[in-house]
Each structure stands twice: as structure tokens, then as C-alpha cells.
N, C-alpha and C positions, 0 to 999 in steps of 0.2 A: 550168640557164639561169636567170638572174635575171629576175624578172617585170617586164613593161613596163607603164607607166601613162602614157597620153597621149604614147607615144613616148620617154619618159625611163625609163632603166633604174634600177630601184631595187636597190641592191646587197644589202642586207639588211633587209627590212621589219620583222623582229622586233627588230633593234637599234634601229631607228628608233622602233618603238613604246615600247621601254624608255627611250630618250631623252625621248619624249613623257611617259612615267610620271614620270621625274625631275624634268622641267621643271614639271610641274603639282605635284608634291610640294614643290618650293622655294617654290611659291606657296601652299602649305597645302592643296591639294586632293588628296585620296586617290582615284585612279582605278581602277576594275575593269577587266578585260580587255576587256569588251565597249565601254566608254567609249574605251579606247585604240585598238581597232580601227577604231570609228566615226570618231573624229578623224583617224587615219592616213588612211583612205579619203577623207574630206572634203578633206584637205589636197592628196592626190595626184589625186583625181577631179575636184576643183573642184565639188563638189555641196554643197547645202545639208543641213543636219542638222535633223530634226524631233524634238524631244525632248518626251516626254510623261511623266506621272507625277503622284501626289499633290502637292498644294501643301506646300512646306516641305521637299522632298528635294534641293534644291540644283540645280534645273535653270538659274536664272538665274545662279547663282554659277558653274556651269561655264563659261558664256559668258565671264564677266568674267575668270576664271582663265585661260583659253585665250588670251584677248587679251594679258593681261599675260605669260603664258609665252613667247609668241611675238612680243612687242613689236609688237602690232597696235594701231593707233588704234581705240578703242571707240566705237560709235554704238548707240543703243538707242531703238527705238519701242516705248513701253508702250501696247499696244491697249487699248481699252475700248469699250463699247456706244456707237455713234454717231461713232466717229472718223472723219475725213473725209480726203480727198485732201489738202487744204490743210495738215492738221496732220501729215501723213506726208511729204509732198514740199516744201511751202512755199507762200506767199501774198505777194500785192502788198502793199506797204507803202502803203496808201491815204493815210494822213496825209502822208507824205513826197511822193507824188504830187500830192496836192492843193496843197500848200505851193509845190511847184516850178511847177505850173501857174499859181498866183496870182502868183509872182514873175515868171513869163514874161509874164504879161498887163500887169504893171506896167512891165517893162523892154523888152518888145516883142521879146525874145530867146527864141525857141522852144527847147524842150528835149524830147527823146524820153523820156517817163517809163515806157516799157516796155523797160527795159534792166535788166541784172542788178543793178545798184546799188539798184534799186528793189524787189528781190525778196528777201524773208525766207526763208532756206533752212532746212528742217527736216530731220530725221536722214537720211531715205533719200537725198535729193539731196546732203546734206553728205558721206555715206559714198560715194556714186557718184563725186563730183569730187575727193575727197581724194587728194592726190598720194603718199601713203604707204600701204603695206599695211595693211588694215583688216579690222575685224570689225563686222558689224552684227547686233544681237539684236533680234528681232521677238518681243516677249515677250507671251504669252497671246494668240496670234493667234485662238484660239477665241472671243474676246470681240468681236472685229471682225465685221462682216457679210460675207457671201460676196462682195459686190461689191468691198469693199476687199481681201479675200483674192485674188480673181481679178486686180486691178490689181497687187499685189505680185508675184504669180506671173508675170505677163506682163513687168513691169519687170526682174525678176531673170533670167527666161529669155532676154529679147531684150538684156539688158545696155544698155539705154537708157531715159531718161525724157523724155517730151515735155511741155513747159509751154506752154499757150496763150499767144500774143503774145510768147514768149521764145525758143522753139526746142527742139531735142533736145540732151539731154546724154548723152554716151557714158560708159560705165564706165571710169574712169582708173586703177584699181588692182586688185590681186589681193584681191578682196573675199570674205571668208568669211562665210557666212550661217548663223545659229543661230535657229531658230524654236521657241518653247515653247508647249505647250498643256496645259491642265488638263481638256480633254475636256468642256467645257460645251455645245459643240455639235459635230457631225460636220464634219470638215474636208472640202473637196473632194477627190475622188479624184486630181485632177491635181497637187494639193499633195503628197499622199503619194507619188505616182509619181515626183516629181521629186526627192524627198528621200531621204537616208540616214535610217534610223529607230532611236531610241534610246529605251528606257523606263527611267526611273530610279525605283526604289521606295526606301522607307525602307531604311536599310542594316541589316544584321545587327549585333547587339550587338558583335561582335568589330571589324567594320570602324567603327562609331560611336565605339568607344573610341579606335581609331586616328585617326579624324578629330579628335575632341576633343583628343587629345594633340598633334596638329599644330598645332592653333589656340591651345591653352593649354598650353605645354610646362612651365610651372611647377607645374601642378596634380599632386597625388599620384595615382598609379595607382589607389590605393584609393578615393579621391573620385570619380574619373572612373568607375569601374566602378559604384559605387553609384548615382550619377546616371543612368547609361546604363540600368542594370537598372530603375529607377524609371520613366524614360521609356518603355522598352518595355512595361511593365505598364500604363501610362496610356494607351498607344495601342491597347490591347486594349479599352478602355472604350468605352461608347457616348457619345463627346464630339462636339460640334458641329465642334470644329477640332483635329485631332490635332496634337501638339507637332512643330514642325519641328526639323531638325538645329540650326539657329540657336538654337532655344530651349534645347536640350541645352547648347550651348556657353555661352549667357548664364547658365544655371543654375549651371555650374561656376565661372564667373567671379564671380558673385554670392557663392557661398559662400566663395571665397578672399578676396574684398574684406572680407567679414564676419569672417573669421578662423576659419571653421568647417571643421573637419578630417573630418567625416563627415556623412552624410545620415541622421539618425535622425528619429524621429517629430516631435521638437520643431523641428529645422531644416527638415524637410519643410513643416510647417505655416506656419513664418515666412516661407518663401522661395516657395512654391508661386505666388505672385502674378507672379513673373518668368516663368513658363511659360504661365500662362492669364490671359486678359484679359476673361472673361466669368464671370458668377456660375454659370451652370448647370455649366460644365466645371469650375470650381474646386471646387464642391461635390462633384462626382463623384470628383475626385482625392482630396478630404479624406476621403470615404468609404473609399477605397482605402486611405489612410494608416492610418485606424482599424483596419481588418482586418489590418493587417501585425503 
């Protein structure tokens, strides 16, 4: 018997996961099996995905590529310390309200300044009322405080947002939700309970070679292999910020633009600034280069 999800018969979940793999590959994203299973379940169970892992491992990129692969309108909340309800949902355009009230005083014609035309919509509300299938990325939710996290959890769970003096907005589309966290603080148990969980670590050398090849198809295999091997050695060092996958890709692109066909000691020294943006980490990498 075919498995049932929310009353819908899924004829072949494994074929659907392979279709997801190919869709992401066309967007340049190489997905492991655990990523495919999680996306498949999120689409069929209508549950949010919580993605954790070190910075630079492609958590944000996954959300962007899923949106692109499935033709979903993309919205993003970039969380930070002190982010507020207004910056997530929206805020009144006070200047427009004041100008309208002043005009009403002069003309004697009253106008209600607590209407939708006077409200500036931010990502969460925009995603809720969008009339097309959408994806919202709540990026680095661990940087927001628990009050904001609780609000997001409530809004997503109830599928509605209430704005004082304006009313309640219902979810208007099949909204996919992806949250990312770098584990700067412990998230609420309720958040974890409601989400599918995915941990993305730095890829193996073999997978990173495949990722870079997908992003820079013109690069010679030998050059990609040399750069990836160097990146993996660097990640073993006691550096302040380990190189991201994006740094690997940028390093390969840099070497190509400079017409360099291999990563030897000289090219390493001349281009390591593409990978590291602080003196401490750059010196650590240079020490590694001297020992090679």
C-alpha cells in the first residue's frame, strides 16, 4: 500500500525524493539523502524545517535553492539581537498618517489613517498574504530573543497574524518555512517540537569537490581538488572563522580569473586573502602553507 500523508496518496516517495535531488542539482545545490528526506517530509507534512550547523555550511543557500527549484516566492527575515515585531511584521507609516491628517484638517474631509494603505508590510506579513506559493526563511533565529521566537511560533502555528488597529490576516498560500540557527542560544522546546530537524556540517572533500564543480563547471578537476584539500586542512586549524563553502568556490574562481592552473605555495600566498578577512586567520593559514 502506498503511504498516506494528510489524506493524499504518495505513489512513490523515493521517486519524488530523486526528483527533488535533480531539481536542486539544476540549481547548483548538491543534496545529501538526509536533506532530501527532510524537504520531502516538509512538503508533504506541511511542517517547518529547523536547520542547524556551523556558519558557512550552506544553511541559507538551501532555503534559496529550494525556493528557486520549486518556483516559490522567496521571503527572508534576517534575525539579529533586538529585532522587533515591527521589523518582522510591519509598522505604521507615521509620516503618511500625519500628512493625511494635516490635509484633512485643511480640507475638512476626514480620512481613516488606520487602513492597510498606511501600513508598511515587512517579510512575515508579506509572505502570509502573498497569493502565490511561497517560502519564508527565518535566518539565524537564535539571534532573536525568546519573545520574538514565541511570536513567530504562534503566528506560524495559528496561520494568522493580528495587527493592532488593522485586524487579523490569515495565511493565504501554501507557505514553506525554513529556520536556521548557529546555536548562539538554546531555542525553545516548542520550536524544536514543531519543526523537522536538519543538521548541515561541512561537507566531505568528495562532496565539496562535487559542489564546486556544479558552481564552477569550467574549473579543471585538478585545481578544484587542490583547493578543496587546502580548505579542509585549513579548517583543522585553530582559526577564528573556518572557511565556508562559498570561500572554497570564490578561491577557485579567483585562481581561474588569474589564469592559475594549480594551487602551489606561491599561488596560495598570493590568493589566501580571498578566503580569510582577518590577520590572525591569514597568518595561521600562511604557517600551514610554509609547512607544506
